[in-house]
N, C-alpha and C positions, 0 to 999 in steps of 0.2 A: 459539494460546495453549498454554503448557505448564505443567502443575502437577505437583509432586512430593509424594507422601505418604510420610512416613517413619514407619513403625509407627503409622499413624493420624494423623501430623502432616503437613499440606500444606506442601510446600516450594517448588515452582516453578510458575510460570504463564507461559505464552508464547503470545501471540496473533499469528496470521499470515494475515490476508486477503491476497489476491493484489494485487501492485502492480508498478510498474516503477521501476527505478533509473536515473537519468541523472546525468551528471557533466560537468565542463568539459573534455571530451576533444575533440580534433579542431581546436582553435584554434592557429594558428601562434604561435610564441614571440614574434614581433615585435609581436603584438597584445596581449600581456599585460603591462601596465605594472608596474614594480617587481618585487619578489620573487614567485615563482610560488606560494608558500605563505604562509598567515597566520602571524604571530608574536604570541604573547600575553605580556603582562607580568603578573607575579604579582599586582600590585595591580589589574589589570583583570579578573581572574577573577570571574565572577558569584557572588554569595552564594547559598547553598542556600535554596531556597524552601520555605515550609511547605506541607504537602500541602493541596490544594484540596478542600474538602468538597463532596460531590455536592449538587445542587439539583434539585428536580422542578418541572414546570410548575405544579402546584398550589401549591407554596410560593411561586413567583414571583408568581402571581396574588394570593395572600393578602397578600403584602408590599405589592404595588401598591395593593390596596384599603385596607390599614391606613394608608397614607400619602396617601390621597386622589388617587392618580394614575390618570387614566382610561387605558384600554388597549383595543386591538382585537386579537381573536384571529385570527392568520393561519395559513398552512399549516404552517410550521415555526418561526415566530417570533411573539412578541407585539410589537405596535407601540404606542408611547406618545409623548406630546409630549417633545421633547428638553430636558433641563435645561441643555444646553450652548449654547443659542442664545437665551436670554432668559428671565428669571424670570417676566415677565408671562404668557407663553404657558404656562409650566409650571404656574403656580398657578391657571389658569383653572378655576373651579368652576361656570360658568354652564350647562354642557352644550353650548355652541356648539362645533362641530367645530374643533379646532386642528390645528396641523401635527404629525401623528404621524410624525415623521422618525427616531425612534430604535427600533431593532430589538433584541429580546432573544431569543436562541436558547432554545427551550423545553427542549432537552436539556442544554446546558452552562451556560446563564445568561450567556454572553458577550454583550456589546452592541456595536452600531455605530450611530453617528449619521450619517445621510446628509447632513446639512446642515453640521455642523462637522467631520466625518470623525474624531470622537473614538471611541475603542474601548477596551475593557478587559474585565476579568473581572466576574462577578457581585458579588464583594466590592468591586471598584472602584466599581461603580454604587451599591451601598449606602452606601459611604463618601461619595460625592458628594451623594447625597440627604440624608444625615444631617449634612452639613456637616463631615465629618471629613477632607476632602481637597479639593484644588483640581481640579475635574473637567476644566478646560481645560489642565492641565499637559502639557508636551511629550511625556511618555512614553505618553500616551493616543492621540496623533495617528496615524491610519492612514497619512497621507501624509508622514510624516517621511522625511527623506532617507536613501538607502541608506548602507551602510558606505562610508567614503571610498575604500577599495580598489575596491569594486564600482562606486561612482559614477564613478570615473575610467575604469574599464574599459568601463562602459556607454556613457559619452559618447564615448570614443575609437572604439569599434566603430561606434556609430551615425553618427558624423561621416564615417567612411571608407566606410560602406555607401551605395550609390546606387540609385535606382530601376532596375528591370530594363531598362526600355526606353531608358535613357540609356547603356547599354553601347556603346562605340564600334564593336565588331565585331558585325555582324548574325549571323554564324555562332555566336558565343559566346552571343548571346541565344537563338538557336534551340536550341542544345545545352542551355542551362540550363532552358528550357521543357520540353524532352523529358525531362530527368533528373527534374524535379519533377512531370511530368504536367500542365503548365500550358498545353498547346497550345491549349486552348479557353477559358482564363481570360483575360479582356481586361485591357488596361492600366488601364482605368477602375476595374475591380474592385480591382486591386492598389493603385491610388492611393487609393481610398476607404478601404481598410484600412491604409494607410501601410506597405505591405510593401516592404522594400528587399533589395538583394543585395550580399553581401560577397565581392568577387572573390578576395582572397587565400585565403579559407577555402572558396570555392565553396559558399556557404551562403546560404539565404534568412534574412532577419532580420525577426522579428515583434516589434513594440514592446509594452511594457506602460506605458500612460499612467495617471497618478494620477487618481482621480475628480475631476471638476471641472476637468480640464485643468491641474493644478498641476505638471506636469513628467513626465519620463521616469523610471519606477521600475525598469524592468528590460527584459531582452531574452530572446528564445528564438531560437537559431540552429538551423536545420535543414540539415544537410549531406547530400549524396547521393553515393554511390560505386557504380560498376558492380560487380556481383557475379554472375558467370556470365551467365545470360540475363536476370537481373533487376537491380534497384537496391536497395542497402542504405541506409537512412536512419538518421541518428544525431542526437539532440537534445542541445543544451547550453543550460542556463538560467543567467542571471545576474540576481539572486542564485541561490544553490543551490536545488535543487528544493523543499526543505522550506519555504523562504521565498518561493517564486515562486507567487503567488496571482492570476495574471492570467486574467481571463475575456476572451479575445481577441474583439474585436468590441463590447465594452461601450460605448465612446464613441458608437457608432452607434445605440444603443438609445434610443428615445423613451419618455417617461413614459406615453404613450398606448398603447404596445404591450402587448397582453394575451396574445400567443402567441409562443413562441420554440422554436427547434430547437437542441438541444445536440449537439455533435459531439466527437470525441476528437482531431481533427487540425485545425490551422489551414487546411490545404489544402481540407479538406472544407467548412469554413465559407465559404471563397471561392466554391466551386462552388455551394453551396446558395443563398447570397445572390444570386449572379448569375442563377441559373436560376429561382428562385421569387420573389425579392424579399422573402422573409420575414426577420424578425430572426433572426440566428444567433449563437451563442456557442460558444467552444471551451473545454473543461475544461483547466486548466493542466497536469495530469499524465495526460491521457488516461483510460484505463480503470482507472488505479491507484487513484484516490481522488477524492472530492468534498469538499474542505476545508470545514469548518463555517463558516469566515470568509466564504464566498461565498454562503451561504444568503440573507442579507438582499437581495442583488441580484436574487434570483430570486422574491421574494415577490410582485412586481407581476403576474406572469403567471398567467392562469387556466388555460392549457394549456401543457404542456411536452412536446415530442416528443424522445425520445432516438433518435439515429441514430449510434451509436458505431462501428460497423464491420461486417465481414462474416464474423466467426467466432463460435464459441461463447462465448469469454471475453467478448467485447463484449456479447453478449446477457445473460450472467449479471451483468455489471457494470451494465448498464442497469436490470435488475430490482432490483438492490441500491440503486442511486441513487434510483430511483423511490420506494422505501419511505422514504427519508430526506426526500423532498420532498413527500410525501403522494401515494400512488399514484392517488387518485381524480382528480387533475388531470394525470396523466402517461400518455403513450402511447409505444409502443416499435415501431421498425421492425425486423421480424424479418430476420436475415441469410438470404441465399439467392442462388442463381445469378442470378435476375432482380432482385435487390435488393442490389447490391454497395455499397461505400462511395460517398458522394456524388460524390467526384471521379471515380471509375471510372465511375459511372453517367453523369456528364456527358460523359466521353470516349467512352462507348459509344453516345451519342445517345439515352439513355433519358429518359423524362419524370419528372423528380424530383418534381414536384407530384403526379403520379399515385401514385408510390411512397409519398409522405407520407400520402396518403389511405388507404393500406392499413395504417397503423400500428394496432397492437392496444392496447386499454386495458390499463394495468398492473394495474388493480384487478379482481378477480373474486370470486365467492362461494367459500365454503369447499369446495364439491363441484364437481368438473370431470369431464367425459367424456373418453374416449379421443380423440374428434374434436378437442378442444381441446389435447390433448397430442401429437397425431400428428406435428406438425412438429418439436416438441422431441425426440421419440424419433428421428426421422430425423436431426436435427442431431447427436445423440450417436453414431448409427451412422456418420455421415459424417465425424465428427471424432474418431476413436478416440484419437489421440495427445493432443489437447487435453483430452478427457474424463479421460484418465489422470492429468493434473495436471502440475506442475512437476517436471522430472527433476533429480536431484542431479548435480553435476559432480564432486564429490570421492568419491562412493560409487556408482560405476556398477553394482556388483553389487546394490545395493539397488534400483536401477531394474528389474533383471531380475525381482525378486520383487514389490515393491509397485507397480511401474510408474510411480509419481510421487506427489507431494504434492498432495492434493485438498482443495478447500474443502468445508466441511460435514461433515467426518469427525472422529472422536475416536480418538486413538492413545494407548495405554498402553505405557510403557517402564519396564523394571525390570532389576535386576542386583544382584549381591552388593555389600556395603559394601566400598569400596576398589577396586572393579573399574574405575573411570573413567567412571561414568555421567555425571557433570557435564561432564567434558571431552569425551566423545563427543557428548552432546546439544548442547553449545555449538557444536561444529564442524558438526554436523548442521543446526542452525538457521542458522549463519553461511553455510553453503553456499546455502541458500534465500534468505537476506537479501541476499546479493550479487547475486542474480538479480531483485531487486525485490520480494520477498515481505515485506510489512510485518510486523514482528516485535515482540511485547511480551513481555518477560521479567518474571517475578515469582518471588522466592525467599525462603522463610522461613529458609533454611539458610546461604546464601552471600551476602556483602555485594555490592552492585552494583559497587564498585570492584574487588574481586577477580575478579568475573565478567567485567567489561569488560576487565581486564588479560589474562585467559585468551583471550578472543575476539580482542583486538587482536594478541596473539602468534600466534594461529592465522591471522589475517588477513594478517599480515606474513610468516608462515611462517618465523619466526626470533625469537630472543630480542632484544628491543629494549634491554634493559639493557646489552647489550654494544655497542650502536651508537646511543647516545642522540642523536647528531647527526641521525639519520633519524626521530626520534620525531615531530616536527611534520609531516613529509611523510606518514607513515602515519596519524597521528591525524586530519589533515585529510581524507584519503580515507575513513577509518573513520567520521568524523562525518557524511559524506554518505549513509551507509547508512540505510534506513528502520528503525532499531533504537531501541527504547525500553525503559526499566526501571521497574518499580514500586518504591515507596519503603519498603514494609514489610519487616521483618526480625525473625527470632526465632521459635522454635518455639511452636506452639499446641497445646493439648490438645484433641483431637477424638476422639469415640467412633466406633465402627464405624457406628452408625446415622446419625450426622452425615456420615460419609464417604460412605455410600450416597447421601444427599441431595445432597452436593456433586458426586459423579460424575454423577448424574442431571441436575443443574443445568447442568453443563458440556456434557453430551450435548445438551441442549435449546438451550444457547447456541450451540453449533457449528452446529446445524441452522438455527435462526432467523436467525442473523447471517451465514451462509454463510462461515464461517471455519474454520480447522483448529485444534483444541485438542489439545495433547499433555500428558498427565499422566505425570509421572515418579514412580513409586511404589516404595518400598523393599519387598523381599520378606519373607516370614516367615522366621524363623530355621530354616535347614536344615542338615543335616550337610554338612561341607565337601567330602566325596567324592561328593555327589549333585548332579546337574544341576538347575537351576531349571526349573520347568514353569509353564504358565499358572496352575495351581492354587496356585503359590507366592506369587502377588501378595497382599500384606497385605490383610486385611479379608475381606469376603464375596465371593461370585462376581459381585457387581454390576458391578465395574470391567471384568472380562473379558467379561461379557455385553453391556454397553453399547458396548464398544470396537469400532471398525471394524478396527483393526490392533493387534496385540500384538507388541512387540519385546522381546527378552531379550538382555542382554549377558552371555554365558556366559564365565566366567573360570576355566578349569581350571588356569591358571598358579599360582593360589593353593595348589594341591596338587602339581602336577607340574612346576612351574618355568616359565620364560618361554616365550613362543611358543604358548600355548594359549588365546588370547583370540579369540572370534569372536562375531558377531551372529546371532541366530536370529529369524526371522520365524515366529511360531507361530500367527498368525491374520491373515488378509487377506480381508476381506469383499468387496473389489472384484472379484477374479477367482479367489480361492481358492489362489493359488500361495503356498506356504510353503517354508522351507528355511534354510540357514545359509551364511555365508561368513566367511573368516578376517579378522582385523584385526591390524595391527601398529602399535605406538605409537612415535612419534618424540618423544623427550623434549625436544629442543631447540626444536621448534616446537609442542609440545603437540598434535600432530595424529595422527589415525589414517589408515591407508591400507588399500586392498583389493588386495594384490598378487596377481598371476596365479599361482596354485598349480597344481602338476601333479595329475593324477588320483590318483596314489599318495598325495600329501599329503591330498587331500580324502577319500580312502578311509580314511586313517589317522585323521583327525578323526572320521569316521563310526564306525570300529571302536572308538576309544577312548571315545567318548561314547555308544555304543549307539544311534545315530540310525538310523532306517529311512528311507533316502533313495533317490530315483530317480537314475539316471545323468544328469549334466548334458546338456541338449540343446545343439545347435550354437548358437554365438553367446552362450552363457551361461556363460562361464568363471568359475569361482569360486563360482557359485551352484548350490545343489542343491535343486531344487523337490521338495517332499514331498507326499504325499497328506494332506489335512487330515482 
């Protein structure tokens, strides 16, 4: 999340928990029916929606009581009799247990009826209860057909895919099993999960069936390619990732099941189910996120075990998801050499049931001992690069200083008016977003349309107004990014005391929700011939004290002419490295770059600006670490 304060006015907010980005890459052209990109008619553009007011669990309970609707309090949802399956059940006031088949999310208020498969927002539910709308209308249905283009593509791929054991060439079967690590997964397991193989794309095909067996809603294709001594896997989902909410393995779950194991890969679910016989489900986007739409399907389980992977990021994601599902019923399999991914454990001949019995409870008291933290400390020491966070592709010099973009941190970014703060931070965020980091932008100063236009230009690395025929192609790719915008706009009067409270609130939000918050704050009015310092940030010292990182866009070009713009890292709580590196602005693509400058150039920047910097170490060209 990123927030900008301009002279006490908050301007930008951007939320960025870690996620993964997947697209429709890797499919042969002959498998894609019709035009490769979507085309929109002007009359088909969706109308702007009014902002949705937040709702609390207390407000939901009060509303249900006021309307005489019985409810049961679940782990993450409230359960009520569904008004979409018969009025007699809904109006039952005798106290006799009725069919509590409708789930209302305690956090968002969204509902899902397991019987009729109707779904909608909290406002939709209220309208149905109060007789202001037809609750059974088509746009509520969860099982409505996919878009025509997706539906045709889904059916065409599914029809061309065949069971792996039906391949005519035994050597091809053996090669496919080796590439996907399925040498110990039986044909019966693949058949039970309806897994197929697409020969032209050399990909496994995992189906997404509608609840109640109402048809095929989507597919996930997993392609494998040799890469050095290992194998590189690439996922493709239809529909696109944001609309792909498949809990792989759900059709095999019985209403009597009270325990489930959640994995991040379909292959792991196959291995777990075969080895332990336990119910298993796969999250649709791995460790990237747990969509709220899936929570009702997990309400029936009294115990949920997360076995997401064998690295630190999987462990962090498991802890975050457990908080969403009620940590008191969740357990986590800790990554380790003797506890790899389920598929690897099966191939190594390990006892998966025994590993599951070592799962640790996600919930614990407020005070812990080092004995409880010992393995986590070892995990950080053993995974230094992962602990450092997501590295930037467009700003390699920034990696030398900050090492990466880490969850749970607060970054403060500042720079003179007109120096390009918005443009730089847009590309800074876009760089991470294209790597799968979920990103939420909020701006009091810049409209969403203008901000999206800047980011789309940076994404395409060129001016699209000069090549409008390519707009749909780039817009489609841009639409698949995990990028969202808040709808508020306009300056707000906020005093310094309120600003301190806001900074503290974002500091707590970043820690509690394991996401990275970036505040973009305008500096105090300084003389044009003076460099900005950490003390130049508007307001009190609260922002710089709370911040884990402080970035300053220095703009000497305002005084000395072009070519004097650079980024300064003046605070780095992660490992203490600070320094500067030059930036160059490309006007046509609205992008910054970090060119490799000579030592003389770096020395000149140092001399001109009075910086006290150490000599760059090997492998850190363009970055000058400083003593903090």
